Each structure stands twice: as structure tokens, then as C-alpha cells.
C-alpha positions as CSV (number, residue, x, y, z in Angstrom):
1,M,81.5,110.7,100.6
2,V,77.7,110.4,99.6
3,G,76.7,113.1,96.7
4,G,73.6,115.3,96.4
5,N,73.5,118.5,98.2
6,K,75.5,121.8,97.7
7,R,78.1,122.0,100.4
8,L,80.1,119.1,101.8
9,I,79.2,118.5,105.5
10,K,81.9,117.0,107.7
11,I,81.3,114.4,110.4
12,K,83.7,113.0,112.8
13,V,82.9,110.2,115.1
14,Y,85.3,109.5,117.9
15,Y,85.3,105.9,119.5
16,T,87.4,103.4,120.9
17,P,87.6,99.1,120.3
18,E,85.9,99.0,123.8
19,C,83.2,101.4,122.5
20,P,82.6,101.0,118.7
21,A,81.0,103.5,116.4
22,N,78.7,101.1,114.5
23,I,75.4,102.0,116.3
24,V,76.2,105.9,115.7
25,V,77.2,105.8,112.3
26,E,73.8,104.0,111.6
27,E,71.8,106.5,113.8
28,I,73.9,109.6,111.6
29,R,73.4,107.8,108.1
30,A,69.4,107.3,109.1
31,T,69.2,110.8,110.2
32,F,70.8,112.2,107.3
33,S,69.0,110.2,105.0
34,E,65.7,111.0,106.8
35,A,66.6,115.1,106.8
36,G,67.5,114.6,102.7
37,V,71.2,115.5,103.4
38,K,73.2,113.3,100.9
39,N,76.4,115.3,100.5
40,Y,78.4,114.1,103.5
41,D,81.8,112.7,104.4
42,L,81.8,110.8,107.9
43,E,85.1,110.2,109.3
44,E,85.3,107.6,112.0
45,I,88.3,108.0,114.4
46,V,89.5,105.4,116.9
47,L,91.3,106.7,120.0
48,V,93.6,104.3,121.9
49,N,94.5,106.6,124.9
50,D,93.8,109.5,126.7
51,E,96.5,111.4,125.0
52,E,94.5,111.0,121.6
53,A,91.6,112.1,123.2
54,E,93.1,115.4,124.5
55,K,94.8,115.8,120.8
56,H,91.3,115.9,119.6
57,K,89.5,117.4,122.8
58,V,87.0,114.3,123.3
59,L,85.4,114.3,126.7
60,G,84.4,110.7,126.3
61,V,83.3,108.5,123.5
62,P,81.4,108.2,121.4
63,T,81.8,111.8,120.4
64,V,80.3,113.1,117.3
65,R,80.9,116.7,115.8
66,I,79.3,117.9,112.5
67,Q,81.4,120.9,111.0
68,G,83.3,120.6,113.9
69,I,80.6,121.3,116.3
70,D,79.6,118.8,119.0
71,V,76.0,117.5,118.4
72,D,75.1,117.7,122.1
73,P,73.5,121.1,122.6
74,N,74.6,120.8,126.2
75,F,78.0,120.2,125.4
76,K,80.8,122.1,127.8
77,D,84.4,121.6,127.1
78,E,85.6,120.9,130.9
79,G,89.3,120.1,129.7
80,V,89.0,116.7,130.8
81,Y,89.5,114.5,128.1
82,R,89.4,110.6,128.0
83,S,89.1,107.8,125.3
84,T,86.8,105.7,127.7
85,C,83.2,104.9,126.9
86,S,82.0,107.5,129.5
87,R,79.8,110.0,127.4
88,I,76.4,110.1,128.1
89,Y,73.9,112.1,126.2
90,R,70.6,113.7,127.9
91,W,67.7,114.2,125.2
92,E,64.5,114.9,126.3
93,G,64.8,113.7,130.1
94,K,66.4,110.4,128.9
95,F,70.0,109.4,129.0
96,H,71.4,107.8,126.0
97,D,74.9,106.0,125.4
98,Y,75.1,107.7,122.4
99,P,73.5,110.5,120.3
100,P,70.0,109.7,119.6
101,K,68.4,110.6,116.0
102,E,66.8,113.6,117.7
103,M,69.7,115.2,118.9
104,I,71.3,114.6,115.7
105,K,68.7,116.2,113.8
106,D,68.5,119.3,116.1
107,A,72.3,119.7,115.4
108,L,71.4,119.7,111.7
109,K,69.0,122.6,112.3
110,R,71.1,124.4,114.6
111,L,74.0,124.4,112.1
112,G,71.4,125.6,109.3
113,I,71.8,122.3,107.3
114,I,68.2,121.7,107.2
């Protein structure tokens, strides 16, 4: 946990050994730092099979949730859960393998954190 702000912000990053979270975690930390958000708990959760993905309702990895909400503003739970590197994020007309900083920052705004 990193200290500073009033309330503790909970972040969960779901990933697999084949689709590691290191780049996503770096983007999250950089975005939170740039936004001045210091009081957060970042939990990295490794999924080893589709059953674990279903348990956590993960559509593909990497998946990032802040305060239990997916960072993708276009997220729709279609009920098909996978632990594969199949998650694609679309932001400002471009496709990304992980949520870009701008999407993370937008999620912080939508959630009233910044």
C-alpha cells in the first residue's frame, strides 16, 4: 500500500504467466502518480485456468479493475470467461494489449477519484 490520500483505492490486475502484468502495473503506478493518487492497494492476481477466470468474471487478460469496476468504459460482461491473453482495449480509435494511461485516468475520473 502507498499512503497519502483520504480513502484507500483498491486495484486488481488479473493476468496469467503467459500474459504477465508488469507493463500494466507500470502504467497503473505511473498514472496514479501523475494524478496525485497515493493511497492505493494494488493486488496482482494470477489466473491459471478458465475456471479461475470464471470465478473472478474475467473476460480475458490483462483485466484491470479499480474499486471493483473495469477500467474499460466499453466493458460488457458477456458471460464468457477466459484466462487467455485475449483482452483487447480500444481507446481513441486505437487497439491496445493493455489499458493505456489515458483509459486508466478516465476510469479515475469516472469513479470520482480525481
